[in-house]
Backbone as JSON Lines, residues from 0, in Angstrom:
{"i":0,"aa":"M","n":[25.28,-50.64,33.47],"ca":[25.12,-52.07,33.22],"c":[23.87,-52.55,34.05]}
{"i":1,"aa":"K","n":[23.64,-51.93,35.21],"ca":[22.5,-52.37,36.03],"c":[21.24,-51.94,35.31]}
{"i":2,"aa":"T","n":[21.19,-50.76,34.66],"ca":[20.0,-50.34,33.96],"c":[19.66,-51.33,32.82]}
{"i":3,"aa":"L","n":[20.69,-51.73,32.13],"ca":[20.51,-52.7,31.0],"c":[19.95,-53.97,31.55]}
{"i":4,"aa":"S","n":[20.44,-54.43,32.69],"ca":[19.94,-55.7,33.28],"c":[18.48,-55.57,33.61]}
{"i":5,"aa":"K","n":[18.12,-54.46,34.23],"ca":[16.69,-54.19,34.62],"c":[15.83,-54.2,33.36]}
{"i":6,"aa":"F","n":[16.32,-53.56,32.26],"ca":[15.53,-53.41,31.03],"c":[15.36,-54.83,30.46]}
{"i":7,"aa":"V","n":[16.35,-55.66,30.44],"ca":[16.26,-57.01,29.91],"c":[15.27,-57.83,30.71]}
{"i":8,"aa":"C","n":[15.35,-57.76,32.07],"ca":[14.42,-58.49,32.91],"c":[12.98,-58.07,32.66]}
{"i":9,"aa":"A","n":[12.76,-56.76,32.55],"ca":[11.41,-56.23,32.33],"c":[10.94,-56.65,30.96]}
{"i":10,"aa":"S","n":[11.8,-56.73,30.0],"ca":[11.39,-57.16,28.67],"c":[10.99,-58.6,28.61]}
{"i":11,"aa":"V","n":[11.81,-59.42,29.27],"ca":[11.45,-60.9,29.43],"c":[10.15,-61.12,30.1]}
{"i":12,"aa":"A","n":[9.91,-60.36,31.19],"ca":[8.66,-60.5,31.89],"c":[7.46,-60.1,31.06]}
{"i":13,"aa":"A","n":[7.64,-59.02,30.32],"ca":[6.54,-58.53,29.45],"c":[6.2,-59.54,28.36]}
{"i":14,"aa":"V","n":[7.22,-60.11,27.73],"ca":[7.06,-61.15,26.71],"c":[6.41,-62.37,27.3]}
{"i":15,"aa":"A","n":[6.87,-62.77,28.46],"ca":[6.29,-63.98,29.17],"c":[4.83,-63.77,29.36]}
{"i":16,"aa":"L","n":[4.41,-62.59,29.69],"ca":[2.97,-62.33,29.99],"c":[2.16,-62.33,28.7]}
{"i":17,"aa":"L","n":[2.74,-61.96,27.61],"ca":[2.0,-61.93,26.35],"c":[1.88,-63.3,25.64]}
{"i":18,"aa":"V","n":[2.76,-64.21,25.89],"ca":[2.84,-65.49,25.21],"c":[1.6,-66.35,25.4]}
{"i":19,"aa":"P","n":[1.05,-66.42,26.67],"ca":[-0.19,-67.27,26.8],"c":[-1.41,-66.74,26.05]}
{"i":20,"aa":"G","n":[-1.5,-65.47,25.86],"ca":[-2.6,-64.88,25.11],"c":[-2.48,-65.01,23.6]}
{"i":21,"aa":"V","n":[-1.29,-65.22,23.11],"ca":[-1.04,-65.26,21.69],"c":[-1.18,-66.71,21.11]}
{"i":22,"aa":"I","n":[-0.76,-67.66,21.93],"ca":[-0.89,-69.05,21.55],"c":[-2.24,-69.59,21.84]}
{"i":23,"aa":"P","n":[-3.0,-70.08,20.77],"ca":[-4.37,-70.57,20.97],"c":[-4.32,-71.9,21.76]}
{"i":24,"aa":"A","n":[-5.37,-72.15,22.52],"ca":[-5.43,-73.41,23.26],"c":[-5.75,-74.53,22.29]}
{"i":25,"aa":"S","n":[-5.23,-75.66,22.56],"ca":[-5.53,-76.85,21.75],"c":[-6.86,-77.39,22.0]}
{"i":26,"aa":"P","n":[-7.64,-77.85,21.04],"ca":[-9.03,-78.36,21.27],"c":[-8.92,-79.65,21.96]}
{"i":27,"aa":"V","n":[-10.0,-79.95,22.8],"ca":[-10.12,-81.23,23.44],"c":[-10.88,-82.19,22.61]}
{"i":28,"aa":"I","n":[-10.32,-83.34,22.27],"ca":[-10.96,-84.33,21.46],"c":[-11.5,-85.4,22.44]}
{"i":29,"aa":"T","n":[-12.75,-85.64,22.4],"ca":[-13.39,-86.53,23.27],"c":[-13.7,-87.94,22.74]}
{"i":30,"aa":"G","n":[-13.49,-88.11,21.44],"ca":[-13.83,-89.35,20.78],"c":[-15.26,-89.58,20.54]}
{"i":31,"aa":"G","n":[-16.04,-88.56,20.51],"ca":[-17.49,-88.7,20.15],"c":[-18.36,-88.82,21.39]}
{"i":32,"aa":"T","n":[-17.85,-88.92,22.52],"ca":[-18.67,-89.02,23.72],"c":[-18.56,-87.69,24.49]}
{"i":33,"aa":"A","n":[-19.57,-87.4,25.15],"ca":[-19.69,-86.14,25.91],"c":[-18.7,-86.24,27.15]}
{"i":34,"aa":"A","n":[-17.89,-85.28,27.31],"ca":[-16.95,-85.27,28.48],"c":[-17.61,-84.66,29.64]}
{"i":35,"aa":"A","n":[-17.35,-85.13,30.85],"ca":[-17.86,-84.53,31.99],"c":[-17.25,-83.23,32.22]}
{"i":36,"aa":"H","n":[-18.11,-82.24,32.51],"ca":[-17.61,-80.84,32.65],"c":[-17.31,-80.52,34.08]}
{"i":37,"aa":"H","n":[-16.05,-80.38,34.34],"ca":[-15.6,-80.0,35.75],"c":[-15.01,-78.57,35.67]}
{"i":38,"aa":"D","n":[-15.4,-77.73,36.54],"ca":[-14.97,-76.35,36.45],"c":[-13.86,-76.06,37.46]}
{"i":39,"aa":"H","n":[-12.75,-76.81,37.31],"ca":[-11.6,-76.57,38.16],"c":[-10.66,-75.58,37.47]}
{"i":40,"aa":"H","n":[-10.15,-74.66,38.22],"ca":[-9.23,-73.64,37.64],"c":[-8.03,-73.64,38.55]}
{"i":41,"aa":"Y","n":[-6.85,-73.69,37.9],"ca":[-5.58,-73.6,38.62],"c":[-4.83,-72.36,38.19]}
{"i":42,"aa":"Y","n":[-4.62,-71.48,39.12],"ca":[-4.02,-70.19,38.88],"c":[-2.5,-70.28,39.24]}
{"i":43,"aa":"V","n":[-1.7,-69.71,38.28],"ca":[-0.28,-69.74,38.49],"c":[0.16,-68.3,38.77]}
{"i":44,"aa":"Y","n":[0.86,-68.04,39.89],"ca":[1.32,-66.71,40.28],"c":[2.82,-66.74,40.38]}
{"i":45,"aa":"Y","n":[3.41,-65.54,40.11],"ca":[4.87,-65.42,40.14],"c":[5.27,-64.01,40.62]}
{"i":46,"aa":"R","n":[6.48,-63.89,41.1],"ca":[7.07,-62.62,41.5],"c":[8.56,-62.72,41.46]}
{"i":47,"aa":"E","n":[9.21,-61.52,41.31],"ca":[10.67,-61.48,41.15],"c":[11.39,-61.74,42.44]}
{"i":48,"aa":"C","n":[10.92,-61.2,43.51],"ca":[11.6,-61.3,44.84],"c":[10.59,-61.23,45.97]}
{"i":49,"aa":"P","n":[10.95,-61.51,47.17],"ca":[10.01,-61.53,48.29],"c":[9.33,-60.16,48.56]}
{"i":50,"aa":"H","n":[9.88,-59.07,48.02],"ca":[9.33,-57.74,48.2],"c":[8.42,-57.32,47.11]}
{"i":51,"aa":"S","n":[8.4,-58.1,46.0],"ca":[7.58,-57.71,44.83],"c":[6.12,-58.28,45.03]}
{"i":52,"aa":"P","n":[5.18,-57.63,44.38],"ca":[3.83,-58.14,44.48],"c":[3.65,-59.39,43.55]}
{"i":53,"aa":"W","n":[2.68,-60.22,43.87],"ca":[2.42,-61.44,43.02],"c":[1.59,-61.04,41.86]}
{"i":54,"aa":"F","n":[1.93,-61.6,40.69],"ca":[1.19,-61.43,39.44],"c":[0.69,-62.73,38.96]}
{"i":55,"aa":"C","n":[-0.53,-62.76,38.46],"ca":[-1.16,-63.95,37.86],"c":[-0.59,-64.13,36.48]}
{"i":56,"aa":"Y","n":[0.04,-65.3,36.27],"ca":[0.6,-65.67,34.99],"c":[-0.42,-66.21,34.05]}
{"i":57,"aa":"G","n":[-1.35,-67.04,34.63],"ca":[-2.39,-67.62,33.77],"c":[-3.24,-68.58,34.6]}
{"i":58,"aa":"V","n":[-4.33,-69.0,33.95],"ca":[-5.31,-69.86,34.55],"c":[-5.34,-71.16,33.71]}
{"i":59,"aa":"Y","n":[-5.29,-72.29,34.31],"ca":[-5.26,-73.56,33.63],"c":[-6.41,-74.43,34.15]}
{"i":60,"aa":"H","n":[-6.86,-75.34,33.24],"ca":[-7.92,-76.3,33.72],"c":[-7.34,-77.66,34.06]}
{"i":61,"aa":"C","n":[-6.07,-77.85,33.79],"ca":[-5.39,-79.08,34.09],"c":[-4.27,-78.85,35.08]}
{"i":62,"aa":"P","n":[-4.33,-79.58,36.24],"ca":[-3.26,-79.36,37.23],"c":[-1.85,-79.67,36.68]}
{"i":63,"aa":"V","n":[-1.7,-80.57,35.81],"ca":[-0.39,-80.9,35.21],"c":[0.19,-79.69,34.41]}
{"i":64,"aa":"E","n":[-0.72,-79.05,33.61],"ca":[-0.26,-77.89,32.84],"c":[0.15,-76.77,33.8]}
{"i":65,"aa":"A","n":[-0.65,-76.6,34.88],"ca":[-0.28,-75.56,35.87],"c":[1.06,-75.83,36.53]}
{"i":66,"aa":"Q","n":[1.26,-77.06,36.88],"ca":[2.53,-77.46,37.45],"c":[3.69,-77.34,36.6]}
{"i":67,"aa":"N","n":[3.53,-77.72,35.32],"ca":[4.64,-77.64,34.31],"c":[4.95,-76.14,34.07]}
{"i":68,"aa":"T","n":[3.91,-75.32,34.02],"ca":[4.21,-73.85,33.82],"c":[4.87,-73.24,35.03]}
{"i":69,"aa":"A","n":[4.45,-73.68,36.17],"ca":[5.09,-73.2,37.44],"c":[6.58,-73.6,37.46]}
{"i":70,"aa":"F","n":[6.9,-74.85,37.12],"ca":[8.28,-75.25,37.06],"c":[9.15,-74.47,36.05]}
{"i":71,"aa":"W","n":[8.53,-74.2,34.82],"ca":[9.21,-73.45,33.88],"c":[9.48,-71.98,34.36]}
{"i":72,"aa":"I","n":[8.5,-71.35,34.94],"ca":[8.68,-69.98,35.42],"c":[9.73,-69.93,36.52]}
{"i":73,"aa":"Q","n":[9.74,-70.97,37.39],"ca":[10.73,-71.05,38.45],"c":[12.14,-71.22,37.91]}
{"i":74,"aa":"S","n":[12.24,-71.96,36.81],"ca":[13.55,-72.19,36.17],"c":[14.11,-70.91,35.57]}
{"i":75,"aa":"Q","n":[13.19,-69.9,35.36],"ca":[13.6,-68.59,34.83],"c":[14.05,-67.64,35.94]}
{"i":76,"aa":"G","n":[14.03,-68.13,37.2],"ca":[14.49,-67.31,38.34],"c":[13.38,-66.57,39.13]}
{"i":77,"aa":"Y","n":[12.2,-66.93,38.91],"ca":[11.06,-66.26,39.63],"c":[10.57,-67.09,40.78]}
{"i":78,"aa":"Q","n":[10.01,-66.46,41.73],"ca":[9.28,-67.25,42.81],"c":[7.88,-67.55,42.21]}
{"i":79,"aa":"V","n":[7.37,-68.75,42.45],"ca":[6.1,-69.1,41.79],"c":[5.32,-70.04,42.72]}
{"i":80,"aa":"F","n":[3.99,-69.98,42.57],"ca":[3.1,-70.94,43.2],"c":[1.87,-71.05,42.39]}
{"i":81,"aa":"Y","n":[1.19,-72.18,42.51],"ca":[-0.05,-72.34,41.82],"c":[-1.09,-72.99,42.8]}
{"i":82,"aa":"R","n":[-2.36,-72.65,42.53],"ca":[-3.41,-73.19,43.4],"c":[-4.66,-73.42,42.61]}
């Protein structure tokens, strides 16, 4: 049973890593005016337990998106932080 549990956890983690690359980013509509270009990047990291290494889940340009993603990953039982 423990092997099955590990397999399910590994499968969920693998699918979670693939999802951001599959879903295309939505275009930014600026209403005809040039938007100011700011190069801020927010990285979201996660790990299974305190002894596991940190993995980068994704890079976001909006702090709210990074925070929402971090909350979702945390709700799935992982330790998470973003910067």
